[in-house]
N, C-alpha and C positions, 0 to 999 in steps of 0.2 A: 504493499498499501504505500502512496505516496503521500509520505507526509506534512507535506506542504497543503495538498487538497484537502486529505484531513482536517486540518488547524483551520482550514479556511472556511471548510463548507461545517465544524462543528461551529465556529464563531459567527458564522452568517445565522447559524438555527439560534445561537445564544442573544444576539442581538436583537431577530424580532420577538425572541420569546420575551426579554427585556421592553423592547418599544410598544408589546401588546399589552404588558402590565403596567405601563404607565397611560394610558387611553382614559379618555374621561368616559365616566358614564355614561351610557346614553350613543355608544358608537357601534354597536356589534357588528355591522357592516365589515369597518376596520378591524376592530380586535379579531373578528372569524380569519379575514387574509392575514394578518399578521403572525397568528398559531399556524395558519396554514402553510405558512411559505415557511416557515420555521423547519416543521413537518416537510414537507418537500426538498429543503434542503439536505433533511437527513435520511430521507427513503433515495433522493439522489446519490448521494454517499456512497450508502448502501448497494446500490445497482453497480456504481464505479467498482467497489470493493470485490463485489461477485462477477464484474466483466460484463453485465448484462444494462448498462445505463442506455445503450440504444432501445432497449425492451419498453413496452408498453408501461405507463404511467401507472395504473392500477395497480399491475403487477410488482411493479416496485414497492408501490404502498403496502403491498399484501405481505412481500417478503419482511418489509420491514416490520411488519404487524407480530408476523410468526417468528423473529428474535429476540421478541418479549417474550420472558419467561412467565411460567403460568399465574406465580404470585404477584407479578406487574400487571396483568391483565386481570385477575381478579381485585385486585385493589383500584382501579379504573374504574370496573364494572359494579363495585359495591362505594364507592362514591358517592353521597349524599345527593349533590345535584346530578352527578352523570346518571344516576337511577331516574332521576327525575324527567330527563333529556329522553331516555332511553323510553319511559313507560309514553312521555310524549310521542316520540316516534314509531312504536307500537301499535297504538289508538289511533293516529293519523292515516291517511291514503299514503301509501308509498310516494317515494320523492321521486317525479317524473325526471328523465333523463333528457332534455331541452336542448342538447346539444345539435342533433341532428332530426331536426322538427322541419318541417315543410309549410307550405302555405296551407292555414286551414287545418294543420294538426298541431293538437295538443300537446304532443310530447310523446317519450316512450317511456311505460311504467313498469317494463320487464325488468330490466337492471334493479329498479328499486324496490321491487317486490322480492327480487332473490335478496338482496340485503338486509330488507325485513324480515324474510324467514330465518334466515341468519340470525340474527341480532336480539330477535324475541325468543328462539326454540333453539339454538346452540349451545355447546360447552362452550366454556370461558373463552378460549381464543377465537372461537368460530363467532362465538358473540362480538368479540372486538373487530373482530376482520369486517361483520355487518355493520357495527358503529361505522368503523371506517369509509366503508364504500359508501353508507347514508353522507355521511361528511365530506367526501369525495363528491359525489352530487350535488351537494349543496354548492360547493367552490365551483365546481365547473359551469351550474346557472349561474352562480354570481357572476363569477367572471366570464362568460360568455353572455350577458346581458340578458337573463330572464329573471331577473330578482329586483325586488323593490325596496323601498325605503320604508314602506309602511304594511299595517295588515298582518294576515297571515306571512307575507315573507318576513318581517323584522320578528316576529313570534316563534318561527323554524329557526333564525338566526341567534336570535335571543337564545334559545335553547341548545344552540350547536356549538357554545362557547365552549361550556365546562369540559365537554367530552372531548372538544381539539387541543385543549389547554391541556389537560392530562395526557391525551397520547402522545404530543408534541414535548412533553417537559418528560415523561417517561421515557419516550424512543431517545431523548439527548441524552438524561443522564446515562442509558445501556449503553449507547455510545461513547460516551464519554469514558466510561468504564472499558471497555472493549478497545479503545485507543490506547490503553495501558497496555495492553498485553498484543503485539503483533501479531501472532498465531489465530486472534479471533477475528481478524480484518484481513482477508485475503488481497492479492494482486501486487 
């Protein structure tokens, strides 16, 4: 593993997490994007370490989630605020993938339905992958122009903050620990 790349990506993640924590209350859109940017820096780093940085982003995210141990996954899932978010995601309609919508079409909810199924019924690591998948769709929809500042979209983003924060911080801590032992990070 290239030490310079490793240190840079960890620093990027840490800065995004720090910036997110300093945002004023009432900015769920920006807070979400900042925490997801940290997560993005980390899943790209692990894909780089695995030699798969040219692969699909969602696969990179799932590989990162898979590197968290069961205890870390359970701690995230058992967090009080995250549990409230999970209950919300399990009760609502699945998140639609709006990236490939066509004129007159409302988006595809197949992927969101799959993530919801994992989140609401899987084992801890599967549930965490389902949660990460839901957050990924929220991020895609936000970045690709299908989320608004008000109403249900605001509620969705507010409910997404705790999970994306907890996952980003756990992933950063796991990555920083792994970086201390070069055998744990390939390339």
